[in-house]
Structure formats: C-alpha cells, structure tokens
C-alpha positions as a Markdown table, in Angstrom:
| # | Residue | x | y | z |
|---|---|---|---|---|
| 1 | Met | -10.2 | 21.6 | 31.7 |
| 2 | Ser | -13.8 | 21.8 | 30.4 |
| 3 | Leu | -14.8 | 20.2 | 27.1 |
| 4 | Lys | -16.6 | 22.2 | 24.5 |
| 5 | Lys | -20.0 | 20.9 | 23.4 |
| 6 | Glu | -20.2 | 19.7 | 19.9 |
| 7 | Ile | -22.7 | 21.5 | 17.7 |
| 8 | Ser | -25.3 | 19.2 | 16.3 |
| 9 | Lys | -26.5 | 19.3 | 12.7 |
| 10 | Gln | -29.7 | 20.8 | 13.8 |
| 11 | Glu | -27.9 | 23.6 | 15.7 |
| 12 | Val | -25.6 | 24.7 | 12.9 |
| 13 | Met | -27.8 | 27.3 | 11.2 |
| 14 | Asn | -28.9 | 28.8 | 14.6 |
| 15 | Val | -25.2 | 29.3 | 15.5 |
| 16 | Leu | -24.5 | 30.9 | 12.1 |
| 17 | Leu | -27.6 | 33.2 | 12.4 |
| 18 | Ala | -26.5 | 34.3 | 15.9 |
| 19 | Ala | -23.0 | 35.0 | 14.6 |
| 20 | Cys | -24.1 | 36.8 | 11.4 |
| 21 | Ser | -27.5 | 38.4 | 12.0 |
| 22 | Ser | -27.3 | 40.1 | 8.6 |
| 23 | Tyr | -28.0 | 36.7 | 7.0 |
| 24 | Lys | -31.3 | 36.1 | 8.9 |
| 25 | Asn | -33.7 | 37.7 | 6.4 |
| 26 | Arg | -31.9 | 36.0 | 3.5 |
| 27 | Trp | -32.1 | 32.6 | 5.3 |
| 28 | Leu | -35.8 | 33.0 | 6.1 |
| 29 | Gln | -36.5 | 33.7 | 2.4 |
| 30 | Tyr | -34.3 | 30.7 | 1.4 |
| 31 | Tyr | -36.1 | 28.5 | 3.9 |
| 32 | Lys | -39.6 | 29.6 | 2.7 |
| 33 | Glu | -38.7 | 29.0 | -0.9 |
| 34 | Asn | -37.1 | 25.6 | -0.4 |
| 35 | Tyr | -38.8 | 23.7 | 2.4 |
| 36 | Asp | -42.2 | 22.5 | 3.6 |
| 37 | Asp | -42.7 | 22.0 | 7.3 |
| 38 | Ser | -42.4 | 18.3 | 6.9 |
| 39 | Glu | -39.2 | 18.3 | 5.0 |
| 40 | Glu | -35.7 | 17.6 | 6.5 |
| 41 | Gln | -33.4 | 20.6 | 6.2 |
| 42 | Leu | -30.4 | 20.0 | 4.0 |
| 43 | Leu | -27.4 | 21.5 | 5.8 |
| 44 | Tyr | -25.1 | 21.3 | 2.8 |
| 45 | Ser | -27.5 | 23.3 | 0.7 |
| 46 | Glu | -28.0 | 25.9 | 3.5 |
| 47 | Leu | -24.3 | 26.3 | 3.9 |
| 48 | Thr | -23.9 | 26.8 | 0.2 |
| 49 | Asp | -26.4 | 29.7 | 0.4 |
| 50 | Phe | -24.6 | 31.1 | 3.4 |
| 51 | Ala | -21.3 | 31.1 | 1.4 |
| 52 | Tyr | -23.1 | 33.0 | -1.4 |
| 53 | Leu | -23.8 | 35.7 | 1.1 |
| 54 | Phe | -20.1 | 36.5 | 1.2 |
| 55 | Ile | -19.7 | 36.1 | -2.6 |
| 56 | Asp | -22.5 | 38.7 | -3.0 |
| 57 | Leu | -20.7 | 41.2 | -0.8 |
C-alpha cells in the first residue's frame, strides 16, 4: 500500500487552483491587492477568499 504525500502549506493554493481553475483570476487579483513579494502568504486569509467564491455563486 502506498502512502499519500501530505500537502504542504505552500502547496495548498496551487492544489486548489488546479482543482478550480475558475478561481485563478480572482486569486491573482486577491494576491496583487494583499501581498508584496517579500510578504509571507496567509493561508487562512486565502482560504477565506476561496470560500467567498462559493458564497458569491
């Protein structure tokens, strides 16, 4: 039996973007408005924005 690889914190958004390509443009805009290149990404904040995608549907 093979073990599944755990998804790292840094990989989460890439996995979500691959699974839900309709979120990509919204996420790029969110990223542009909320981060500088030197800032650490806040996963909880990004996941909140991802959840709003479904609320807005």
